[in-house]
C-alpha positions in Angstrom: -22.3 6.2 -17.6 -21.7 5.3 -14.6 -18.2 3.8 -13.1 -17.7 2.3 -9.6 -16.7 0.2 -7.1 -19.1 -3.1 -6.8 -18.6 -2.5 -3.1 -20.9 0.4 -3.7 -23.2 -1.8 -6.3 -26.1 -1.4 -3.6 -26.2 2.0 -4.1 -27.5 1.2 -8.0 -30.3 -1.1 -7.4 -33.0 1.7 -7.3 -32.0 2.0 -11.2 -34.5 -1.2 -11.8 -35.0 -4.7 -10.8 -32.7 -6.1 -13.4 -29.9 -4.4 -12.1 -30.7 -5.3 -8.6 -30.8 -9.0 -9.8 -27.3 -8.2 -11.2 -25.4 -6.6 -8.1 -26.7 -9.6 -6.2 -25.4 -12.2 -8.8 -22.0 -10.7 -8.7 -21.5 -10.7 -5.2 -23.1 -14.0 -4.5 -20.5 -15.8 -7.3 -17.1 -16.5 -8.0 -17.2 -14.9 -11.4 -13.4 -15.3 -11.8 -13.7 -19.1 -12.0 -17.0 -19.2 -14.4 -15.8 -20.5 -17.8 -16.2 -18.2 -20.9 -19.4 -18.3 -22.5 -23.2 -16.5 -22.7 -25.4 -17.5 -19.8 -29.1 -16.4 -19.3 -30.3 -14.8 -16.1 -34.0 -13.5 -16.3 -36.3 -11.1 -17.6 -34.2 -10.8 -20.7 -31.1 -10.5 -18.7 -28.0 -12.2 -19.6 -24.4 -12.4 -19.2 -21.2 -13.0 -21.1 -17.8 -14.4 -19.6 -15.1 -13.0 -21.4 -11.2 -14.1 -21.0 -8.7 -12.1 -23.0 -5.5 -9.9 -23.1 -6.0 -6.7 -23.5 -5.6 -4.8 -26.8 -3.6 -1.3 -27.8 -5.7 1.6 -28.5 -5.3 1.3 -32.0 -7.0 -1.8 -32.3 -10.1 -0.3 -30.3 -13.1 0.5 -31.6 -16.2 2.6 -30.1 -19.3 1.2 -30.0 -22.9 1.6 -29.0 -26.4 -0.5 -28.7 -30.0 0.5 -28.1 -31.1 -2.9 -27.1 -29.5 -3.3 -24.3 -27.7 -1.6 -21.2 -23.9 -3.0 -20.8 -22.6 -3.5 -17.4 -19.0 -4.2 -17.7 -17.5 -5.9 -14.5 -14.1 -6.9 -14.3 -13.6 -10.2 -12.4 -9.8 -10.2 -12.5 -7.3 -8.1 -14.1 -8.0 -4.6 -15.6 -8.2 -2.7 -18.8 -9.0 0.9 -20.1 -11.9 2.3 -21.4 -12.7 5.3 -23.5 -16.4 6.6 -24.0 -18.2 9.6 -25.2 -21.7 11.0 -25.6 -23.2 9.4 -29.1 -23.8 13.5 -30.0 -20.2 14.1 -29.9 -19.1 11.0 -32.3 -19.4 10.2 -35.8 -21.1 7.0 -36.7 -18.5 4.4 -38.8 -20.7 1.6 -38.9 -24.4 1.8 -39.4 -26.4 0.2 -36.6 -27.0 -3.6 -37.0 -30.4 -4.5 -35.5 -29.4 -8.3 -35.1 -26.2 -7.5 -33.4 -27.1 -4.5 -31.4 -24.4 -2.6 -32.6 -22.9 0.1 -34.1 -19.4 1.6 -34.3 -18.3 5.1 -34.2 -15.0 7.4 -34.2 -14.1 10.1 -32.5 -12.5 10.8 -29.1 -13.8 10.4 -25.6 -12.5 10.2 -22.0 -10.6 7.4 -20.6 -10.9 5.0 -17.0 -9.4 2.6 -15.8 -11.3 -0.4 -14.7 -9.5 -2.5 -12.1 -11.0 -5.6 -10.2 -13.9 -5.2 -8.7 -14.8 -2.2 -11.0 -17.6 -1.9 -13.2 -18.7 0.7 -16.1 -22.8 1.1 -16.7 -23.0 2.3 -20.6 -26.8 3.2 -21.9 -27.5 3.5 -25.6 -26.5 6.9 -25.7 -22.7 6.1 -24.2 -20.3 4.8 -26.6 -18.0 3.2 -25.1 -14.2 1.6 -26.3 -13.6 -1.6 -23.7 -10.7 -4.0 -23.7 -7.7 -2.0 -24.0 -4.4 -1.8 -22.1 -4.3 -0.2 -19.0 -0.1 0.3 -19.2 2.1 -0.5 -21.9 1.6 -4.7 -21.9 -1.5 -6.7 -22.4 -2.8 -8.1 -19.5 -4.6 -11.0 -18.9 -8.4 -9.9 -18.1 -11.7 -12.1 -17.0 -14.6 -9.5 -17.6 -18.6 -10.0 -17.3 -20.7 -8.1 -19.3 -24.1 -8.1 -18.7 -26.9 -7.3 -21.0 -29.7 -5.3 -19.5 -32.6 -4.9 -21.6 -33.4 -1.0 -21.9 
């Protein structure tokens, strides 16, 4: 798991060509003004623009993926994430290959992603995003880049 400001994105371009493409794309576009939806990039990379109100922790769900690495970037607003290593939690819903999704239960560590911050979740990193950073819901625009493993 990686957590940082987009200002430091160039430090992570060495993770591979797809990461270089994603960080250049983030820096070259006003993603806060992009309509919600799914958009292709290249080499199997795509991104989802999501606009929502953050939810209470009680409605959260730990998830993990096998085929894609998630790079979650906050374009507007803020949200809390929980994360843990997949070996430290219990499988709740078996892996669905078509959806590239499995649900888990357990506990993890917390972080807050503010506008301009990102988190990278690898297949071994379970994560619970979209949560309230404070007591009240906040409108958030997040862009989730799906990078093939």
